[in-house]
C-alpha positions in Angstrom: 159.1 99.2 97.6 157.9 102.2 99.6 160.7 103.7 101.6 158.6 103.8 104.8 156.2 101.0 105.8 154.0 101.2 108.9 154.0 97.5 109.5 156.8 95.3 108.1 156.5 91.7 107.1 155.6 89.7 110.2 158.5 87.7 111.7 158.5 84.0 110.8 159.0 81.3 113.4 161.4 78.4 112.9 163.6 78.3 109.8 160.9 79.3 107.3 162.4 81.3 104.5 160.2 84.4 104.6 161.2 87.7 103.3 161.8 91.2 104.5 163.6 92.5 101.4 165.6 95.7 101.4 163.4 98.6 100.2 164.3 100.0 96.8 163.0 103.1 95.1 160.0 102.7 92.9 161.0 102.1 89.3 164.5 100.8 90.1 166.0 98.8 87.3 166.1 95.0 87.8 169.4 93.5 89.0 171.5 91.6 86.6 171.8 87.8 86.5 173.9 86.4 89.2 173.9 89.6 91.2 175.5 89.1 94.6 173.2 89.9 97.5 173.9 93.3 99.1 175.3 92.9 102.6 172.2 94.7 104.0 169.9 92.2 102.4 171.8 89.3 104.0 171.6 91.0 107.3 167.8 91.3 107.0 167.5 87.7 106.1 169.7 86.7 109.0 167.6 88.7 111.5 164.4 87.3 110.1 165.1 83.6 109.5 168.6 82.8 110.4 171.8 81.7 108.5 170.2 78.7 106.8 168.1 81.0 104.6 171.2 83.1 103.8 173.0 80.0 102.7 170.1 78.9 100.4 169.9 82.4 99.0 173.5 82.4 98.0 173.2 78.9 96.5 170.4 80.2 94.3 172.4 82.8 92.4 173.4 80.5 89.5 169.9 79.2 88.7 169.3 79.6 84.9 166.4 80.9 82.9 163.0 81.5 84.4 164.2 80.5 87.9 167.0 83.0 87.7 164.6 85.7 86.8 162.5 84.8 89.7 165.5 85.2 92.0 166.2 88.6 90.6 162.6 89.6 91.0 162.6 88.5 94.7 165.8 90.5 95.3 164.4 93.6 93.6 160.6 93.5 94.0 159.9 96.9 92.4 161.9 95.8 89.3 159.3 93.2 88.4 157.3 94.5 85.5 153.9 94.0 87.2 154.7 95.7 90.5 152.9 98.9 89.4 149.8 97.0 88.3 149.8 95.0 91.6 150.3 98.1 93.7 147.5 100.1 91.9 145.0 97.2 91.9 145.6 96.5 95.5 145.0 100.2 96.3 141.8 100.1 94.3 140.7 97.1 96.3 141.3 98.9 99.5 144.4 97.1 100.8 146.7 99.0 103.2 150.1 99.9 101.8 151.8 97.6 104.4 149.8 94.6 103.3 150.5 95.4 99.7 154.2 95.6 100.3 154.4 92.5 102.4 152.2 90.4 100.0 154.2 91.4 97.0 157.5 90.3 98.6 156.0 87.1 99.8 154.6 86.3 96.3 157.9 86.9 94.6 159.8 85.1 97.3 157.6 82.1 97.0 158.0 82.0 93.2 161.8 82.2 93.7 161.7 79.3 96.3 159.3 77.1 94.3 161.7 75.6 91.8 163.7 73.9 94.6 160.6 72.5 96.2 159.4 71.2 92.8 162.7 69.4 92.3 162.6 67.9 95.7 159.0 66.8 95.3 159.8 64.9 92.1 163.0 63.4 93.4 161.8 62.5 96.9 158.2 61.3 96.5 156.4 58.9 94.2 152.8 59.4 95.3 151.1 62.3 93.5 149.5 63.7 96.6 152.8 63.6 98.5 154.4 65.6 95.6 151.6 68.1 95.7 151.9 68.5 99.5 155.6 69.1 99.3 155.3 71.7 96.6 152.6 73.4 98.7 155.0 73.5 101.7 156.5 76.7 100.4 156.8 78.8 103.6 156.6 82.1 101.7 153.2 81.2 100.4 152.2 80.0 103.9 153.2 83.4 105.3 151.3 85.1 102.4 148.1 83.4 103.7 148.7 84.9 107.1 149.0 88.4 105.6 146.0 88.2 103.2 143.8 85.6 104.8 141.2 88.1 105.9 141.0 89.3 102.3 139.8 85.8 101.1 136.4 86.5 102.6 133.3 86.3 100.4 130.6 88.9 99.8 128.0 86.4 98.8 126.3 83.9 101.1 128.0 80.9 99.4 131.4 79.9 98.4 132.1 78.3 95.0 134.6 75.8 93.7 134.9 74.6 90.1 136.6 72.4 87.6 136.7 72.4 83.8 138.0 75.8 82.5 138.1 79.3 83.8 134.7 80.1 82.3 133.2 77.8 84.9 134.4 80.2 87.6 132.8 83.1 85.8 129.6 81.1 85.5 129.6 80.3 89.3 130.1 84.0 90.1 127.2 85.0 87.8 125.0 82.6 89.7 125.7 84.4 92.9 128.5 82.3 94.4 132.0 83.5 95.1 135.0 81.5 93.7 138.6 82.2 94.9 139.3 84.4 91.9 136.5 86.8 92.9 137.8 87.5 96.5 139.6 90.7 97.2 143.1 89.2 97.0 142.3 86.4 94.5 141.0 89.0 92.1 144.2 90.9 92.2 146.7 88.1 91.6 144.3 86.5 89.0 145.0 89.5 86.7 148.7 89.1 86.8 151.2 86.8 85.0 153.9 86.9 87.8 156.0 84.2 86.0 155.7 82.3 82.7 156.2 79.0 84.5 152.9 77.8 85.9 154.7 75.2 88.1 156.2 78.1 90.1 152.9 79.8 90.9 150.3 77.0 90.9 151.3 76.0 94.5 150.5 79.5 95.6 147.0 79.1 94.3 146.8 75.7 96.0 147.8 77.3 99.3 145.4 80.1 98.9 142.6 77.7 97.9 143.1 75.6 101.1 142.8 78.8 103.2 139.8 79.9 101.1 137.8 76.7 101.6 138.7 76.7 105.3 136.6 79.8 105.7 133.4 78.0 104.6 130.6 78.2 107.1 127.6 77.4 104.9 126.8 75.5 101.7 129.6 75.3 99.1 128.6 75.0 95.5 130.8 72.9 93.3 130.5 73.3 89.5 131.9 70.3 87.6 132.3 70.5 83.9 135.1 67.9 83.9 135.9 65.3 86.4 139.5 64.4 87.3 140.1 62.6 90.6 143.7 64.0 90.6 142.6 67.6 90.3 143.2 70.1 93.0 139.4 70.3 93.5 139.0 66.6 94.2 142.3 65.8 95.7 142.8 68.8 97.9 139.8 71.2 98.2 137.0 68.7 98.8 139.1 66.8 101.5 139.7 70.1 103.2 136.0 70.8 103.1 135.3 67.4 104.8 137.5 68.6 107.7 135.6 71.9 107.9 132.3 70.0 107.7 133.2 68.1 110.8 133.6 71.3 112.7 130.8 73.3 111.2 127.6 71.3 110.5 126.1 74.1 108.4 128.8 73.4 105.7 127.5 71.0 103.0 128.5 70.3 99.4 126.1 71.1 96.5 127.3 69.6 93.2 126.4 71.0 89.8 127.1 69.1 86.6 127.9 71.7 83.9 127.7 71.3 80.1 128.7 73.8 77.4 125.9 73.9 74.8 126.4 74.3 71.1 126.2 78.1 71.4 128.8 78.1 74.1 126.4 78.8 77.0 127.0 76.9 80.2 124.0 74.9 81.4 123.4 72.3 84.1 122.4 68.7 83.5 119.3 67.4 85.3 118.7 63.8 86.4 116.5 63.5 83.3 119.5 64.3 81.2 118.1 67.7 80.1 119.8 71.1 80.2 118.5 73.6 82.7 119.5 76.8 84.3 120.0 75.0 87.6 120.5 71.4 88.6 122.2 70.2 91.7 123.0 67.0 93.6 124.0 66.2 97.2 126.9 63.9 96.3 129.9 63.9 94.0 129.1 60.4 92.6 125.6 61.3 91.5 126.8 64.5 89.9 129.6 62.7 88.0 127.2 60.0 86.9 124.7 62.5 85.5 127.5 64.4 83.7 129.0 61.3 82.2 125.6 60.0 81.1 124.9 63.2 79.3 128.2 63.2 77.6 127.9 59.5 76.6 124.2 59.4 75.6 123.2 62.9 74.5 126.4 64.8 73.4 127.0 64.0 69.8 130.8 64.7 69.9 130.4 67.4 67.2 129.9 70.3 69.7 133.3 72.0 69.9 132.5 73.5 73.3 132.1 70.1 74.9 134.7 68.2 72.9 137.4 68.3 75.6 135.0 67.2 78.3 133.8 64.3 76.1 137.3 63.2 75.3 138.4 63.3 78.9 135.3 61.3 79.9 135.9 58.7 77.2 139.5 58.3 78.1 138.7 57.9 81.8 136.0 55.3 81.2 138.3 53.4 78.8 141.1 53.4 81.4 138.7 51.9 83.8 137.8 49.0 81.5 134.5 50.4 80.1 133.9 49.8 76.4 132.4 52.5 74.3 
């Protein structure tokens, strides 16, 4: 990274595997597969998080494929092909260089660590939420939130959550609400690939999302194009908001059932099962009922823009014993 940094990565308490990688010159070539850690890197890890992290680091050297590439990227942060884009976008967004350097190392370190946590989650837990919680226990991502938490603030009066395709996020933003992807840091990482394996970076978004919703201090608008009780929105974000609501009475949930019309435009469903520019409900159950009623009774199944939502709704109703 940069040869001189005003503020290094903050120390980590306990045995968390957080990074303070050795600096390398900008544009340095990526290290080869199975590269042994430089003694200086091990010394940095020892000073930061202790011998346990060094042992885990050495054990990771033989990981194949995508995971091995993630290890190399974490060891040589500036060798990652998107380092330049990240650095420049962070600068345009007004991030200090020290935050940029620290955040990049934490992102790459988290990706390198995530494979092990994913394996542990599947082998050690049977409940879906327990698996999700273990995957999200990545201490590199937890440290990332400490570094960039203030950059998850919103510029609009209200925060937005969504489910049902990325275009729903854009729709919420256009209506004057701020989703995670439109925050200063969320907007940067949203533009990057980071790794081709979604399972290595999705927990990062989950950790960022939890920190994001924890900042709510007023109404939170939730745009629902598809309903999945196992989604991050329903299983993680909304429960976190319930905790916030207990501490901040001004926080309330405003639910919007969203439908993609035949021309591709996103509209909202009223309680009269009509499409309108705005329709909202105070409860999740009423929002889901209106959305499902519209998909069942009005949508003809020929609209390609609503086909996925219709199929998911039909499958969920059938699984619950409802006949067509």
